[in-house]
matplotlib code that plots the C-alpha trace (Angstrom):
import matplotlib.pyplot as plt

x = [0.1, 1.3, 2.1, -1.1, -3.3, -2.8, -3.3, -6.9, -9.0, -6.9, -3.7, -4.9, -6.1, -2.4, -1.2, -3.9, -3.3, 0.7, -0.3, -2.7, 0.3, 2.4, 0.0, -0.4, 3.7, 3.4, 0.6, 3.1, 5.7, 3.8, 1.9, 5.4, 6.5, 3.7, 2.7, -0.7, -2.8, -2.4, -4.4, -3.9, -5.9, -5.2, -8.8, -7.9, -4.6, -5.4, -3.2, -3.9, -2.3, -0.1, -2.7, -4.9, -2.0, -1.6, -5.6, -6.0, -3.1, -4.7, -3.1, 0.4, 0.7, -0.6, 1.7, 2.0, 4.5, 6.0, 8.6, 10.3, 12.5, 14.8, 14.2, 17.4, 18.0, 17.1, 13.8, 15.2, 12.8, 11.3, 8.5, 6.9, 4.5, 2.2, 0.2, -1.9, -0.3, -3.4, -3.0, 0.7, -0.1, -3.0, 0.0, 2.3, -0.1, -0.9, 2.6, 4.2, 0.8, 0.1, -3.4, -2.2, 0.9, 0.8, 3.6, 3.3, 4.3, 6.6, 8.5, 11.1, 13.2, 11.2, 7.9, 10.0, 11.6, 8.4, 7.2, 10.3, 9.7, 6.4, 7.5, 10.6, 8.3, 5.6, 7.7, 9.8, 6.7, 5.4, 8.6, 9.2, 5.6, 6.3, 9.6, 8.3, 5.6, 7.8, 11.1, 12.9, 15.4, 14.1, 14.8, 14.8, 16.7, 16.9, 14.3, 13.8, 11.2, 10.2, 7.5, 6.8, 4.3, 3.6, 4.5, 7.8, 8.3, 7.5, 8.8, 12.2, 10.1, 7.6, 10.7, 11.9, 8.5, 7.4, 10.0, 8.2, 4.3, 2.2, 0.9, 1.7, 0.5, -1.2, -1.6, -4.2, -3.4, -5.4, -4.2, -6.0, -5.9, -8.5, -11.8, -11.3, -11.5, -13.4, -10.0, -7.7, -4.7, -5.0, -2.0, -1.1, 2.0, 3.2, 5.3, 7.2, 9.7, 12.6, 12.1, 14.1, 12.2, 8.7, 9.4, 11.2, 7.9, 5.2, 6.8, 7.2, 3.0, 2.4, 1.9, 4.8, 4.1, 4.4, 1.1]
y = [0.0, 3.6, 6.6, 8.4, 5.1, 5.0, 8.6, 9.7, 12.8, 12.6, 13.1, 15.7, 17.7, 17.9, 19.2, 21.4, 22.8, 23.2, 24.9, 27.5, 28.2, 28.8, 31.1, 32.9, 33.4, 34.2, 37.0, 38.8, 38.9, 40.2, 42.7, 44.5, 43.8, 45.9, 48.3, 47.1, 44.3, 41.5, 37.6, 34.5, 30.9, 27.7, 27.0, 23.2, 20.6, 17.5, 15.1, 15.0, 12.8, 14.6, 14.9, 16.7, 18.9, 20.1, 20.7, 22.9, 25.5, 25.3, 22.8, 21.8, 24.6, 27.5, 30.1, 30.9, 32.7, 30.1, 30.2, 27.2, 26.0, 23.3, 21.8, 21.2, 19.6, 16.3, 15.7, 17.2, 17.8, 20.8, 23.1, 25.1, 28.3, 28.9, 32.0, 32.2, 35.3, 37.1, 36.2, 37.0, 40.8, 41.6, 40.8, 42.8, 46.1, 45.6, 45.6, 48.5, 50.8, 50.6, 49.1, 49.2, 47.2, 44.0, 41.9, 41.6, 45.4, 45.7, 42.2, 44.9, 43.7, 45.4, 43.1, 39.6, 40.1, 41.3, 37.8, 36.1, 38.0, 36.4, 32.9, 33.2, 34.6, 31.5, 28.9, 30.3, 30.3, 26.7, 24.8, 26.6, 25.0, 22.0, 21.6, 22.6, 19.8, 17.2, 18.2, 17.8, 20.3, 22.0, 24.9, 26.6, 27.6, 30.9, 31.1, 31.1, 32.9, 31.4, 32.7, 30.0, 27.0, 24.8, 21.7, 22.8, 24.5, 21.3, 18.9, 18.4, 17.7, 15.5, 13.3, 12.5, 12.0, 9.5, 7.2, 6.5, 7.7, 9.7, 11.9, 15.4, 17.4, 20.7, 23.3, 25.9, 30.1, 32.8, 36.5, 39.6, 42.9, 42.8, 43.1, 42.9, 38.9, 39.8, 40.9, 38.0, 36.4, 32.7, 30.7, 27.0, 25.1, 22.2, 19.7, 17.4, 15.6, 13.1, 9.8, 9.3, 11.9, 10.3, 7.6, 10.4, 13.0, 10.5, 8.8, 11.8, 12.6, 8.9, 7.4, 5.5, 2.1, -1.5, -2.4]
z = [0.4, -1.2, 1.1, 0.0, 0.3, 3.8, 3.9, 5.6, 6.6, 10.2, 8.3, 5.8, 8.5, 9.9, 6.9, 6.3, 9.9, 9.2, 6.6, 8.4, 11.0, 8.1, 6.5, 9.9, 9.8, 6.1, 6.9, 9.1, 7.2, 4.2, 6.0, 7.3, 3.5, 2.2, 5.2, 5.3, 7.0, 4.9, 5.9, 4.3, 4.5, 3.4, 1.7, 1.1, 1.3, -0.7, -2.7, -6.5, -9.3, -11.7, -14.5, -11.8, -10.9, -14.7, -14.8, -12.0, -13.5, -16.6, -18.5, -19.2, -22.2, -19.6, -19.1, -15.4, -12.9, -10.2, -7.9, -7.5, -4.2, -3.4, -0.5, 1.8, 5.1, 6.6, 3.9, 0.7, -2.5, -5.0, -3.6, -6.2, -5.7, -8.6, -9.9, -12.9, -14.9, -13.9, -10.0, -10.4, -11.8, -9.2, -6.5, -8.0, -8.4, -4.9, -3.8, -6.1, -5.9, -9.4, -11.0, -14.6, -14.5, -16.6, -16.9, -20.8, -20.9, -18.0, -17.1, -14.8, -12.1, -9.6, -10.7, -10.8, -7.5, -6.2, -7.3, -5.8, -2.5, -1.9, -3.4, -0.7, 2.2, 1.5, 1.3, 4.0, 6.5, 5.3, 5.6, 9.4, 10.3, 9.0, 10.7, 13.7, 13.5, 12.3, 13.7, 11.1, 10.1, 6.5, 4.7, 1.4, -1.1, -2.7, -5.3, -8.7, -10.9, -14.1, -16.4, -19.2, -19.8, -16.3, -18.4, -18.7, -15.1, -13.6, -15.8, -13.6, -10.3, -12.2, -13.5, -10.1, -8.3, -11.3, -9.5, -6.2, -7.6, -9.9, -6.6, -5.0, -2.4, -3.3, -0.9, -1.8, -0.8, -0.6, 0.1, 0.8, 2.5, 5.8, 5.1, 1.3, 1.1, -2.2, -3.8, -3.0, -4.8, -5.4, -6.1, -5.3, -3.7, -5.2, -2.8, -4.3, -2.0, -3.2, -3.4, -0.3, 1.4, 1.6, 4.2, 6.5, 6.2, 6.4, 9.0, 11.1, 10.4, 11.7, 8.4, 7.3, 9.2, 8.1, 6.3]

ax = plt.figure().add_subplot(projection="3d")
ax.plot(x, y, z, "-o")
ax.set_aspect("equal")
plt.show()
């Protein structure tokens, strides 16, 4: 029986709670960065197939903004934070105070660094929460930003993951200013541990047992 088949609602609730704790830390960091009260929620955490992952981001050929980080430490792996182009533009607009900003028209160093910093804050907060909960030493590499077709961006991580299965952990995220939930930025975290890291993470979550 695979790790994913062993997971039940309790384990998914644990992953969601880890995400919510990380979201609280990220919201605090973003509030300081943007000098405004930011709230962040985790609407859902689930395990999906590679095909489903491609579907929720618009298909393999859909162009997105993605921040890639390598997870280092006790359970190495890959992490991707993916935003649609529209959602990426919305975040940059809020960060630089320009509601007319469009990535196609102004792909400047300032706008790209804003997205990198967003990915860095969110990934760092989530990994810190996961590390605290599992007592594993986990930390992110320097983030790398890519604006490309999602299939091309995810290809490396999927090749590694295909050695142990065809599923991935996805953490949905929603970011918005306080009292403005309808003007939120929605994105997805994809967590792809290295093959040898799976038993480490799932054992820490109480899933890796002989069955």
